[in-house]
C-alpha positions as a Markdown table, in Angstrom:
| # | Residue | x | y | z |
|---|---|---|---|---|
| 1 | Gln | -63.0 | -3.5 | -25.9 |
| 2 | Phe | -62.0 | -2.2 | -23.3 |
| 3 | Ala | -62.9 | 0.6 | -20.7 |
| 4 | Leu | -60.5 | 3.0 | -20.0 |
| 5 | Val | -60.9 | 5.6 | -17.2 |
| 6 | Glu | -57.8 | 8.5 | -15.3 |
| 7 | Ser | -58.3 | 9.9 | -12.1 |
| 8 | Gly | -55.9 | 11.3 | -10.1 |
| 9 | Gly | -56.6 | 15.3 | -11.2 |
| 10 | Gly | -57.1 | 18.1 | -9.0 |
| 11 | Ser | -55.7 | 21.8 | -8.2 |
| 12 | Val | -52.2 | 22.3 | -7.6 |
| 13 | Gln | -50.1 | 25.4 | -7.2 |
| 14 | Pro | -47.2 | 25.6 | -8.9 |
| 15 | Gly | -44.6 | 23.4 | -7.7 |
| 16 | Gly | -46.7 | 21.2 | -6.9 |
| 17 | Ser | -47.6 | 16.8 | -7.8 |
| 18 | Leu | -50.5 | 15.5 | -9.0 |
| 19 | Lys | -50.4 | 11.5 | -9.6 |
| 20 | Leu | -52.5 | 11.0 | -12.4 |
| 21 | Ser | -53.8 | 6.5 | -13.2 |
| 22 | Cys | -55.7 | 5.0 | -15.5 |
| 23 | Ala | -57.5 | 2.2 | -14.2 |
| 24 | Val | -58.5 | 0.1 | -17.7 |
| 25 | Ser | -61.2 | -2.8 | -17.6 |
| 26 | Gly | -61.1 | -5.9 | -20.4 |
| 27 | Phe | -58.4 | -8.0 | -21.9 |
| 28 | Ser | -54.9 | -7.8 | -20.8 |
| 29 | Ile | -53.0 | -4.6 | -21.7 |
| 30 | Ala | -49.7 | -6.4 | -21.3 |
| 31 | Trp | -49.3 | -5.9 | -25.0 |
| 32 | Tyr | -50.6 | -3.0 | -25.4 |
| 33 | Asn | -48.8 | 0.8 | -25.9 |
| 34 | Leu | -50.1 | 2.9 | -23.4 |
| 35 | Gly | -49.8 | 7.5 | -23.5 |
| 36 | Trp | -50.7 | 10.2 | -21.5 |
| 37 | Phe | -51.9 | 13.3 | -23.8 |
| 38 | Arg | -52.8 | 17.1 | -22.4 |
| 39 | Gln | -56.0 | 18.9 | -24.6 |
| 40 | Val | -56.6 | 22.8 | -23.7 |
| 41 | Pro | -59.8 | 25.0 | -25.0 |
| 42 | Gly | -58.9 | 25.9 | -28.5 |
| 43 | Lys | -56.2 | 23.7 | -29.1 |
| 44 | Glu | -55.4 | 20.0 | -30.0 |
| 45 | Arg | -54.9 | 17.0 | -27.7 |
| 46 | Glu | -51.0 | 16.6 | -28.2 |
| 47 | Gly | -49.1 | 13.5 | -26.3 |
| 48 | Ile | -47.0 | 13.6 | -22.9 |
| 49 | Ser | -45.6 | 10.9 | -22.7 |
| 50 | Cys | -46.3 | 7.0 | -23.2 |
| 51 | Ile | -45.0 | 3.2 | -22.7 |
| 52 | Ser | -44.5 | 0.6 | -24.8 |
| 53 | Pro | -46.1 | -2.7 | -23.6 |
| 54 | Gly | -42.3 | -4.4 | -22.4 |
| 55 | Arg | -41.9 | -1.5 | -20.4 |
| 56 | Ala | -38.3 | -0.8 | -22.4 |
| 57 | Thr | -39.5 | 2.4 | -23.7 |
| 58 | Lys | -40.2 | 5.0 | -21.8 |
| 59 | Phe | -40.8 | 8.3 | -24.0 |
| 60 | Tyr | -41.5 | 12.0 | -22.7 |
| 61 | Arg | -42.5 | 15.0 | -25.0 |
| 62 | Asp | -39.4 | 17.6 | -24.1 |
| 63 | Ser | -41.4 | 19.5 | -21.8 |
| 64 | Val | -42.5 | 18.0 | -19.6 |
| 65 | Lys | -38.4 | 15.4 | -19.4 |
| 66 | Gly | -36.9 | 15.2 | -15.6 |
| 67 | Arg | -41.2 | 15.7 | -14.4 |
| 68 | Phe | -42.9 | 13.2 | -15.2 |
| 69 | Thr | -43.2 | 9.9 | -14.5 |
| 70 | Val | -44.7 | 7.0 | -16.4 |
| 71 | Ser | -44.7 | 3.7 | -15.0 |
| 72 | Arg | -47.9 | 0.1 | -15.2 |
| 73 | Asp | -49.3 | -2.5 | -13.7 |
| 74 | Asn | -49.8 | -5.3 | -15.7 |
| 75 | Ala | -51.5 | -6.9 | -13.1 |
| 76 | Lys | -53.1 | -3.9 | -12.0 |
| 77 | Lys | -54.5 | -3.2 | -15.9 |
| 78 | Thr | -53.4 | 0.1 | -14.8 |
| 79 | Ala | -51.0 | 3.5 | -15.5 |
| 80 | Tyr | -49.7 | 5.8 | -13.8 |
| 81 | Leu | -48.2 | 9.1 | -14.4 |
| 82 | Gln | -46.2 | 11.0 | -11.5 |
| 83 | Met | -46.5 | 15.1 | -12.5 |
| 84 | Asn | -44.4 | 16.7 | -10.3 |
| 85 | Ser | -43.1 | 20.1 | -10.2 |
| 86 | Leu | -45.8 | 21.4 | -11.7 |
| 87 | Lys | -46.5 | 24.5 | -14.1 |
| 88 | Pro | -49.4 | 26.6 | -14.9 |
| 89 | Glu | -48.7 | 25.8 | -18.8 |
| 90 | Asp | -49.3 | 21.5 | -17.7 |
| 91 | Thr | -52.5 | 22.7 | -16.7 |
| 92 | Gly | -55.3 | 20.8 | -18.9 |
| 93 | Val | -57.4 | 17.7 | -19.3 |
| 94 | Tyr | -55.3 | 14.7 | -19.1 |
| 95 | Tyr | -56.5 | 11.6 | -21.5 |
| 96 | Cys | -54.9 | 8.1 | -21.9 |
| 97 | Ala | -55.4 | 5.9 | -24.3 |
| 98 | Leu | -54.2 | 2.3 | -25.9 |
| 99 | Ala | -52.8 | 1.6 | -29.3 |
| 100 | Gln | -51.1 | -1.3 | -30.5 |
| 101 | Gly | -48.1 | -2.4 | -32.7 |
| 102 | Asp | -44.3 | -0.8 | -32.8 |
| 103 | Val | -45.5 | 2.7 | -32.0 |
| 104 | Cys | -43.6 | 3.6 | -28.3 |
| 105 | Asn | -40.2 | 2.7 | -29.6 |
| 106 | Ala | -36.2 | 4.2 | -29.1 |
| 107 | Arg | -37.0 | 6.0 | -32.3 |
| 108 | Thr | -40.3 | 8.1 | -31.4 |
| 109 | Gln | -39.8 | 11.6 | -31.6 |
| 110 | Arg | -43.6 | 12.2 | -30.8 |
| 111 | Val | -46.9 | 10.7 | -29.5 |
| 112 | Gln | -49.6 | 11.1 | -31.8 |
| 113 | Pro | -53.0 | 10.6 | -30.9 |
| 114 | Ser | -54.1 | 9.3 | -33.8 |
| 115 | Gln | -52.0 | 6.4 | -33.6 |
| 116 | Tyr | -54.0 | 5.5 | -30.2 |
| 117 | Glu | -57.4 | 3.6 | -29.7 |
| 118 | Asp | -60.2 | 3.4 | -26.6 |
| 119 | Trp | -59.1 | 6.7 | -24.6 |
| 120 | Gly | -60.5 | 7.2 | -21.4 |
| 121 | Gln | -63.2 | 10.5 | -20.9 |
| 122 | Gly | -60.2 | 12.5 | -19.3 |
| 123 | Thr | -59.9 | 14.0 | -15.3 |
| 124 | Gln | -58.7 | 17.4 | -15.1 |
| 125 | Val | -55.5 | 19.4 | -13.8 |
| 126 | Thr | -55.2 | 22.9 | -12.9 |
| 127 | Val | -51.9 | 24.7 | -12.0 |
| 128 | Ser | -52.2 | 27.9 | -10.5 |
| 129 | Ser | -51.7 | 30.1 | -7.5 |
Protein backbone atom coordinates (compact mmCIF):
# COMPACT_ATOMS: atom_id res chain seq x y z
CA GLN A 1 0.00 0.00 0.00
CA PHE A 2 2.75 2.45 0.98
CA ALA A 3 6.50 2.56 0.49
CA LEU A 4 8.53 4.73 2.83
CA VAL A 5 12.11 5.82 2.21
CA GLU A 6 14.17 7.58 4.85
CA SER A 7 17.15 9.74 3.94
CA GLY A 8 19.39 12.38 5.44
CA GLY A 9 21.33 10.28 7.90
CA GLY A 10 25.07 10.50 8.27
CA SER A 11 27.95 11.01 10.66
CA VAL A 12 28.26 14.21 12.68
CA GLN A 13 30.13 15.45 15.68
CA PRO A 14 28.35 16.11 18.97
CA GLY A 15 26.48 19.38 18.76
CA GLY A 16 25.88 19.00 15.06
CA SER A 17 22.62 18.83 13.14
CA LEU A 18 20.93 16.55 10.65
CA LYS A 19 17.57 16.69 8.93
CA LEU A 20 15.95 13.38 8.14
CA SER A 21 13.32 13.01 5.45
CA CYS A 22 10.70 10.33 5.03
CA ALA A 23 9.29 10.17 1.52
CA VAL A 24 6.10 8.17 1.09
CA SER A 25 4.78 6.74 -2.16
CA GLY A 26 1.31 5.35 -2.57
CA PHE A 27 -1.93 6.86 -1.39
CA SER A 28 -2.31 10.19 0.38
CA ILE A 29 -0.84 10.31 3.87
CA ALA A 30 -3.07 13.18 4.97
CA TRP A 31 -5.12 10.97 7.33
CA TYR A 32 -2.19 9.06 8.84
CA ASN A 33 -0.10 9.64 11.90
CA LEU A 34 3.62 9.67 11.20
CA GLY A 35 6.13 8.35 13.68
CA TRP A 36 9.90 8.42 13.96
CA PHE A 37 11.77 5.64 15.70
CA ARG A 38 15.35 4.74 16.58
CA GLN A 39 17.02 1.39 17.03
CA VAL A 40 20.49 0.47 18.19
CA PRO A 41 21.99 -3.03 18.05
CA GLY A 42 20.77 -5.26 20.83
CA LYS A 43 17.95 -2.97 21.87
CA GLU A 44 14.29 -2.68 20.99
CA ARG A 45 13.10 -0.05 18.58
CA GLU A 46 12.03 3.06 20.50
CA GLY A 47 9.67 5.83 19.56
CA ILE A 48 11.22 9.27 19.18
CA SER A 49 8.43 11.49 17.91
CA CYS A 50 5.07 11.49 16.23
CA ILE A 51 2.93 14.00 14.38
CA SER A 52 -0.81 13.74 13.95
CA PRO A 53 -2.54 13.97 10.56
CA GLY A 54 -3.56 17.61 10.98
CA ARG A 55 -0.28 18.60 12.67
CA ALA A 56 -2.22 19.57 15.80
CA THR A 57 -0.16 17.18 17.90
CA LYS A 58 3.60 16.79 17.91
CA PHE A 59 5.01 14.46 20.53
CA TYR A 60 8.64 14.00 21.55
CA ARG A 61 10.28 11.62 23.97
CA ASP A 62 11.90 13.48 26.86
CA SER A 63 15.48 12.88 25.70
CA VAL A 64 14.95 14.83 22.45
CA LYS A 65 12.61 17.60 23.58
CA GLY A 66 13.91 21.01 22.63
CA ARG A 67 16.42 19.52 20.19
CA PHE A 68 14.32 17.66 17.61
CA THR A 69 11.46 19.05 15.53
CA VAL A 70 9.01 16.92 13.56
CA SER A 71 7.09 18.26 10.58
CA ARG A 72 5.19 17.02 7.56
CA ASP A 73 4.16 18.19 4.11
CA ASN A 74 1.12 16.18 3.09
CA ALA A 75 1.14 17.56 -0.46
CA LYS A 76 4.68 16.25 -0.93
CA LYS A 77 3.90 13.10 1.07
CA THR A 78 7.04 13.73 3.09
CA ALA A 79 7.83 14.01 6.78
CA TYR A 80 10.89 15.49 8.37
CA LEU A 81 12.84 15.23 11.59
CA GLN A 82 15.16 18.14 12.24
CA MET A 83 17.76 17.07 14.78
CA ASN A 84 19.89 19.72 16.48
CA SER A 85 22.44 19.61 19.28
CA LEU A 86 23.04 15.96 18.55
CA LYS A 87 24.52 13.75 21.25
CA PRO A 88 26.33 10.41 21.01
CA GLU A 89 23.29 8.73 22.55
CA ASP A 90 21.25 9.82 19.53
CA THR A 91 23.20 7.32 17.43
CA GLY A 92 21.14 4.61 15.78
CA VAL A 93 19.12 3.65 12.75
CA TYR A 94 16.16 5.96 12.35
CA TYR A 95 12.90 4.73 10.87
CA CYS A 96 9.64 6.38 9.92
CA ALA A 97 6.28 4.68 9.88
CA LEU A 98 2.59 5.37 9.37
CA ALA A 99 -0.31 4.65 11.67
CA GLN A 100 -4.04 4.92 11.33
CA GLY A 101 -6.34 5.97 14.12
CA ASP A 102 -5.95 8.31 17.04
CA VAL A 103 -2.46 7.22 18.14
CA CYS A 104 -0.67 10.58 18.25
CA ASN A 105 -2.72 12.93 20.37
CA ALA A 106 -2.60 15.14 23.44
CA ARG A 107 -2.71 12.06 25.68
CA THR A 108 0.25 10.33 24.03
CA GLN A 109 2.95 9.40 26.54
CA ARG A 110 4.94 7.05 24.35
CA VAL A 111 5.24 6.43 20.62
CA GLN A 112 4.62 2.71 20.41
CA PRO A 113 6.10 0.81 17.47
CA SER A 114 3.32 -1.79 17.66
CA GLN A 115 0.77 0.83 16.62
CA TYR A 116 2.58 1.65 13.39
CA GLU A 117 2.67 -0.09 10.03
CA ASP A 118 4.32 0.49 6.66
CA TRP A 119 7.90 0.97 7.82
CA GLY A 120 10.81 2.39 5.88
CA GLN A 121 14.21 0.71 5.63
CA GLY A 122 15.92 3.15 7.97
CA THR A 123 18.79 5.61 7.77
CA GLN A 124 21.90 5.49 9.96
CA VAL A 125 22.75 8.40 12.24
CA THR A 126 26.12 8.35 13.96
CA VAL A 127 27.13 11.03 16.45
CA SER A 128 30.76 10.75 17.43
CA SER A 129 33.81 12.89 17.97
